[in-house]
C-alpha positions, -999 to +999 in steps of 0.1 A: -271+224+024-280+191+008-261+163+023-234+149+003-216+119+011-185+105-008-162+078-007-131+077-018-119+043-028-136+012-040-116-017-024-133-038+006-135-008+027-152+019+002-176-008-010-184-024+023-190+013+033-210+022+002-233-006+007-241+000+046-248+037+032-270+024+005-291+002+027-299+029+052-310+047+024-283+074+013-270+075-024-229+081-018-209+093-047-179+064-046-145+077-065-128+050-076-091+055-095-097+017-111-118+007-142-136-015-117-144-018-083-121-045-060-087-025-052-057-047-052-070-080-038-100-083-058-090-064-091-102-072-123-085-078-160-099-066-188-131-085-202-110-100-231-087-115-210-108-131-182-105-161-161-119-177-135-123-162-100-107-196-090-075-180-114-073-150-107-084-150-068-072-187-056-082-183-017-104-158-020-125-165-055-156-172-033-148-138-013-140-121-045-177-132-063-195-122-035-178-087-037-184-087-075-221-094-069-226-074-047-215-045-061-241-053-093-268-056-068-262-022-055-266-010-096-282+027-090-284+031-051-248+045-051-231+068-078-199+052-091-176+070-105-144+049-120-107+061-133-114+093-113-083+104-092-081+123-062-052+147-067-058+176-040-086+183-014-102+213+006-131+221+032-160+206+014-144+202-018-124+174-042-104+178-067-110+151-098-091+142-126-106+115-150-110+102-185-132+134-192-106+155-177-105+180-149-139+184-119-143+190-082-174+176-063-182+190-031-184+169-001-203+176+033-194+139+044-165+126+035-150+081+040-115+083+029-106+044+027-071+049-004-060+015+004-021+007+007+006+012-015+042-012-015+071+003+012+105-001-007+140-002+006+162+012-023+190-007-035+218+001-058+201-004-096+167-004-087+154+020-114+167-001-140+142-013-167+127-045-155+127-040-115+093-037-106+073-036-072+055-065-059+024-044-060+032-039-095+041-074-106+006-081-092-012-059-111+005-071-146-003-107-141-038-098-122-053-071-141-031-078-181-026-112-179+016-108-187+045-114-164+072-087-157+096-110-172+103-149-183+120-155-152+115-131-123+131-133-089+114-117-060+132-104-031+121-086-001+103-093+027+070-101+040+037-120+035+032-104-005+066-116-011+052-152-010+019-147-024+031-126-054+061-153-064+033-181-058+006-162-079+036-159-109+047-198-106+013-208-108+009-196-141+037-208-154+062-185-151+104-199-142+110-179-105+143-174-098+139-173-060+124-156-035+154-137-013+134-127+023+157-099+039+140-109+072+138-140+094+107-157+096+099-174+126+131-170+144+117-157+174+096-187+181+079-161+209+058-147+181+046-179+170+014-182+192+003-146+177+010-159+146-013-194+149-042-175+161-045-154+125-061-188+117-069-194+078-048-164+066-015-180+092-022-214+075-021-196+035+011-180+040+027-215+049+008-230+021+027-205-004+057-212+013+054-249+013+039-250-025+068-227-038+095-253-024+080-283-036+085-265-071+121-264-063+122-225-058+147-216-034+133-191-004+165-182+013+158-156+044+182-133+059+193-122+028+215-088+024+206-070-009+234-061-030+233-047-062+210-049-094+228-061-122+223-049-166+228-064-192+251-046-224+212-028-231+205-014-197+179-041-184+180-067-156+203-093-158+202-108-117+206-094-090+236-099-061+227-109-022+251-119+008+237-150+021+250-175+054+286-157+042+286-155+010+284-134-018+258-148-045+239-140-076+204-146-086+201-144-125+169-132-138+152-113-164+132-090-135+132-083-097+102-073-080+108-060-046+090-048-016+095-048+019+055-046+034+027-023+026+025+013+043-011+032+044-019+060+016-021+088+044-017+122+019-052+129+009-056+127+054-029+147+053-046+175+032-073+170+050-055+185+079-059+152+103-043+148+138-020+117+129+000+098+156+032+077+151+032+039+146+058+022+159+055-015+150+044-002+112+070+025+118+044+053+100+021+080+110-012+075+113-047+090+111-057+094+146-094+080+145-118+063+171-128+032+174-152+034+145-131+054+121-139+090+134-110+117+127-101+143+144-122+164+122-155+162+120-174+142+093-146+129+079-142+091+088-113+065+077-117+026+069-091+007+051-051+001+048-054+039+044-064+039+081-042+010+089-025-022+072-049-051+086-057-067+058-087-071+033-109-085+058-107-060+082-107-038+055-144-045+052-151-044+087-139-008+092-157+004+063-186-009+078-183+011+112-174+042+092-202+044+075-222+030+107-201+062+127-213+082+099-251+069+100-250+076+139-236+110+137-264+124+114-293+108+134-300+076+110-297+038+126-263+020+126-267-020+111-268-045+142-235-055+130-210-025+147-199-045+172-190-082+154-171-056+136-152-041+162-142-076+176-135-089+146-112-058+143-099-071+185-092-106+179-074-099+145-049-071+162-027-100+179-021-113+145-011-085+129+011-072+148+030-103+149+028-100+109+044-066+112+068-082+140+082-108+117+085-090+086+103-062+096+111-033+075+154-037+072+159-006+089+198-015+098+202-021+060+191+006+047+210+029+076+238+012+056+230+017+022+258+029-002+261+070-005+255+066-044+221+047-040+195+060-051+168+070-026+142+101-049+146+086-080+123+123-091+146+142-079+180+118-082+184+129-045+209+099-036+219+083-001+249+105+003+230+131-006+208+128+027+237+118+052+255+152+037+223+177+041+218+158+075+258+167+089+253+202+069+220+216+081+220+200+116+186+194+106+168+165+117+132+172+109+123+154+074+109+184+059+137+209+066+155+180+048+135+178+021+137+217+017+172+218+015+180+187-007+145+181-024+142+148-017+104+139-016+096+170-041+092+153-076+061+137-088+054+110-063+052+136-039+076+109-019+053+083-017+074+056-029+111+077-009+097+094+023+098+058+041+133+052+032+148+087+039+131+096+069+153+061+082+186+073+064+179+108+084+172+090+118+208+071+114+224+098+106+215+119+132+217+092+157+178+094+161+146+078+165+126+077+136+093+095+155+116+127+161+121+127+118+085+135+119+065+130+086+063+145+049+042+170+042+018+165+017+018+188-010-012+188-042-014+174-065-005+141-049-003+120-076+004+134-111-017+156-132-022+174-162-008+212-160-045+220-179-063+196-154-052+220-125-060+253-143-093+241-153-105+230-116-093+265-107-116+284-133 
């Protein structure tokens, strides 16, 4: 059988893998949901909305330019397929939906690099028109040159919170405040590991200083309350508790997010082994140091393997491609030792970031019963607690079967993290005991006609 190498994802990890394979004489197929390669960090605007690299990518402008130049240089050395969505997988076959309709793609070797998505803590009213994830707010600004509102409040935790708030402020949007649920730098013991991040740590400090320099309030240790609405149903503000007082941040748009979580649905459908990561509070695919999975000829890279940032994603993409080359008897790139060392050196910094900006577990556990957790199926926090009490079940897929949490269009991609934390709190157990919500096809919404055509 002819060898067919397919890469899922065209962010820093996927494209680094593609370039490595192309240099070795292979012509990989690259499946990309986007209209152009780059992933979230190097996302490109529509041609008519083009801006300079400095305006779009800030400190990453040089890397973005180099990325785009490298892609252009590849030319026909790769088979790049934009606007193509993987909605199901099976042994040796991918099921795709694109602007041209449904199709299937055979593969003999697969590199999975789907990236990450926002981790959301639900709060009362979070489905109100005008509320966006941090990633969604960033996409709107980068790709569409449009803000999500005239006065935007940013709430949640993590480095992305400050980056997107800064990008909005720099673009001239009125930023009503940054509400951080964590307490960055409260633990001085984490400071040495944070400082080991070098430029990345310095950039974070710059974003914070720049926001304060513009007079934008930055509040830490916040307890988020409720999204307030105007008579027309749109956002008018968000309540929060800070330093013992109830307050309101007025806005017409709210961006929320508590860090990122790896996209693991494809890895799940492929039947790969997973292990629980206590720091990231997520089940992640098991790999060796070069990205080999528990199943032969399947490799993982980038944030879809573990949240470690775009530079580490590139290194992991090269390592995964190198592992594939060695496994088929080809010469591997000489950068492997350097890439492994880079990943090892970055480990302390990444773990310190996760400890500094933790998911607000206690806040999720205390969510009021009427807060919507699974927006697709209309499942509230109270329903999840009642299901745990009535069934005496702890495993998340059993809870899913009883109350339908995670059965909707997003297949739990948005709600599984919070739902699992709620189950653990209600049952008085640890998150690992709750297990992970199993993936189901289609992992993302797809037309029924495309599903039918793919089976014919």
